PLY file of the C-alpha trace (Angstrom):
ply
format ascii 1.0
element vertex 84
property float x
property float y
property float z
element edge 83
property int vertex1
property int vertex2
end_header
0.00 0.00 0.00
1.36 3.31 -0.96
0.63 6.32 1.14
0.72 9.61 -0.68
1.49 12.59 1.52
0.47 15.88 0.05
2.35 18.82 1.48
0.55 22.14 1.53
2.65 25.21 1.05
1.73 28.75 1.97
1.85 30.68 -1.26
1.20 34.32 -2.01
-2.17 33.33 -3.45
-3.07 31.59 -0.18
-2.07 34.72 1.72
-4.18 36.93 -0.56
-7.19 34.65 -0.14
-6.74 34.66 3.63
-6.52 38.46 3.79
-9.52 38.76 1.48
-11.54 36.45 3.74
-10.58 38.45 6.82
-11.49 41.70 5.09
-14.86 40.25 4.08
-15.51 39.12 7.64
-14.63 42.56 9.03
-16.97 44.23 6.54
-19.79 41.87 7.56
-19.19 42.63 11.24
-19.18 46.37 10.53
-22.45 46.04 8.59
-24.02 44.10 11.45
-22.87 46.68 13.99
-24.32 49.47 11.83
-27.61 47.58 11.46
-27.88 47.09 15.23
-27.08 50.77 15.89
-29.72 51.94 13.39
-32.30 49.52 14.83
-31.70 50.78 18.36
-31.92 54.42 17.29
-35.13 53.70 15.37
-36.57 51.96 18.40
-35.72 54.99 20.59
-37.32 57.32 18.01
-40.49 55.21 17.86
-40.70 55.15 21.68
-40.25 58.92 21.79
-42.92 59.52 19.16
-45.31 57.06 20.82
-44.95 58.79 24.18
-45.30 62.18 22.48
-48.55 61.26 20.69
-50.03 59.47 23.71
-49.93 62.61 25.85
-53.11 64.67 26.13
-53.11 67.41 23.53
-53.09 70.99 24.86
-56.12 73.14 24.24
-55.90 75.17 21.02
-56.87 78.20 23.12
-54.71 78.10 26.27
-55.94 80.51 28.90
-53.10 82.58 30.23
-53.77 84.77 33.23
-52.59 88.29 32.63
-52.47 91.15 35.10
-54.35 93.52 32.80
-57.68 92.98 31.10
-61.35 93.44 31.79
-62.57 91.76 34.93
-66.14 90.79 35.59
-66.78 90.08 39.25
-63.12 89.16 39.83
-62.73 86.84 36.77
-60.06 87.75 34.23
-61.30 87.28 30.65
-58.58 86.07 28.30
-58.97 85.67 24.52
-57.70 82.78 22.42
-54.68 84.72 21.24
-53.69 85.32 24.84
-54.83 88.94 24.85
-57.03 90.12 27.65
0 1
1 2
2 3
3 4
4 5
5 6
6 7
7 8
8 9
9 10
10 11
11 12
12 13
13 14
14 15
15 16
16 17
17 18
18 19
19 20
20 21
21 22
22 23
23 24
24 25
25 26
26 27
27 28
28 29
29 30
30 31
31 32
32 33
33 34
34 35
35 36
36 37
37 38
38 39
39 40
40 41
41 42
42 43
43 44
44 45
45 46
46 47
47 48
48 49
49 50
50 51
51 52
52 53
53 54
54 55
55 56
56 57
57 58
58 59
59 60
60 61
61 62
62 63
63 64
64 65
65 66
66 67
67 68
68 69
69 70
70 71
71 72
72 73
73 74
74 75
75 76
76 77
77 78
78 79
79 80
80 81
81 82
82 83
């Protein structure tokens, strides 16, 4: 029985393939990191918008007490534009 031993040598082509594989892996890791970062930021934005829209809306005519303005029996009358 004859055993054939095949010796592998490290050639320049092997080195280029190895470097190319490592570069590809680094690019995939960078893309994954970017995807995770964007997903987290989007999740924070959605949470912020959800909490913003779930709050009670302010009245379109906020009543602001002002020192001057006509008073009727001690009640200050304030218009919608804030003027008394």
